[in-house]
C-alpha positions in Angstrom: 0.0 0.0 0.0 1.4 3.4 -0.9 1.9 6.0 1.8 -0.4 8.8 2.8 -0.6 11.8 0.4 -2.2 15.2 0.4 -4.4 13.9 -2.4 -5.6 11.1 -0.2 -6.7 13.7 2.4 -8.5 15.8 -0.3 -10.2 12.7 -1.6 -11.5 11.8 1.9 -12.6 15.4 2.5 -14.5 15.5 -0.8 -15.9 12.0 -1.0 -15.6 10.5 2.5 -19.3 10.7 3.1 -19.9 8.3 0.2 -18.0 5.5 2.0 -19.6 3.3 4.5 -19.4 4.6 8.1 -16.9 1.9 9.1 -14.7 2.4 6.0 -14.7 6.2 6.5 -13.9 5.8 10.2 -10.9 3.6 9.4 -9.7 6.0 6.7 -10.0 9.0 9.0 -8.0 7.2 11.7 -5.3 6.4 9.2 -5.2 9.7 7.3 -6.3 12.3 9.8 -5.3 10.8 13.2 -2.1 9.3 11.7 -2.7 6.0 13.6 -0.7 2.9 12.5 -2.4 -0.1 11.0 -1.9 -2.0 14.3 -3.4 0.9 16.4 -6.4 1.0 14.1 -6.8 -2.8 14.3 -6.8 -2.6 18.1 -9.2 0.3 18.2 -11.6 -1.3 15.7 -11.2 -4.8 16.9 -10.2 -6.2 13.5 -7.0 -7.7 12.2 -4.1 -5.6 10.9 -4.7 -7.2 7.5 -8.4 -6.2 7.7 -7.3 -2.6 8.2 -4.9 -2.8 5.3 -7.5 -4.2 3.0 -10.1 -1.6 4.1 -7.8 1.3 3.5 -6.8 -0.1 0.1 -10.4 -0.6 -0.9 -11.3 2.9 0.5 -8.5 4.6 -1.5 -9.7 2.8 -4.7 -13.3 3.9 -4.1 -12.2 7.5 -3.5 -10.1 7.5 -6.7 -13.1 6.1 -8.6 -15.4 8.8 -7.3 -12.9 11.5 -8.4 -12.5 9.9 -11.8 -16.3 10.0 -12.3 -17.1 13.3 -10.7 -13.9 15.3 -10.9 -14.7 17.6 -8.0 -11.0 18.0 -6.9 -10.0 18.7 -10.4 -12.7 21.5 -10.6 -11.6 22.8 -7.2 -8.0 23.0 -8.3 -9.0 24.9 -11.4 -11.1 27.3 -9.5 -8.3 27.9 -6.9 -5.8 28.5 -9.8 -8.2 31.1 -11.4 -8.6 32.9 -8.0 -4.8 32.9 -7.4 -4.1 34.3 -10.9 -6.8 37.0 -10.4 -5.1 38.1 -7.2 -1.8 38.2 -8.9 -3.3 40.4 -11.6 -4.9 42.7 -9.0 -1.5 43.0 -7.3 0.0 44.1 -10.7 -2.9 46.6 -11.1 -4.2 44.7 -14.2 -7.8 45.0 -13.2 -9.1 44.1 -16.7 -7.4 40.7 -16.7 -8.3 40.2 -13.1 -12.0 40.8 -13.9 -11.8 38.4 -16.8 -10.4 35.7 -14.6 -13.0 36.3 -12.0 -15.8 36.1 -14.5 -14.3 32.8 -15.7 -14.2 31.7 -12.1 -17.8 32.6 -11.4 -18.8 30.8 -14.7 -17.2 27.7 -13.2 -19.2 27.8 -10.0 
């Protein structure tokens, strides 16, 4: 199983409620609380292998949701438009900043 990444955290933030309560709980313990597989196994009264398999399945489901819905991709694009608009405002280029903000609001 690959390590924890910022993308894993975003995926769980965006799509965690689509997982079962148990799977989401285990994923939260692993990603947000930074518990080891053994600590999660003890807390949830399941085997370490069971925790590993649940996390692996959870990550796969979260990735599938993103590939179908693309919410994180949209979020990143909107964040980039806002960042670029701020840069243009800092440079006193209000016309381009306005264009970027219009594009951003069209995305929403």
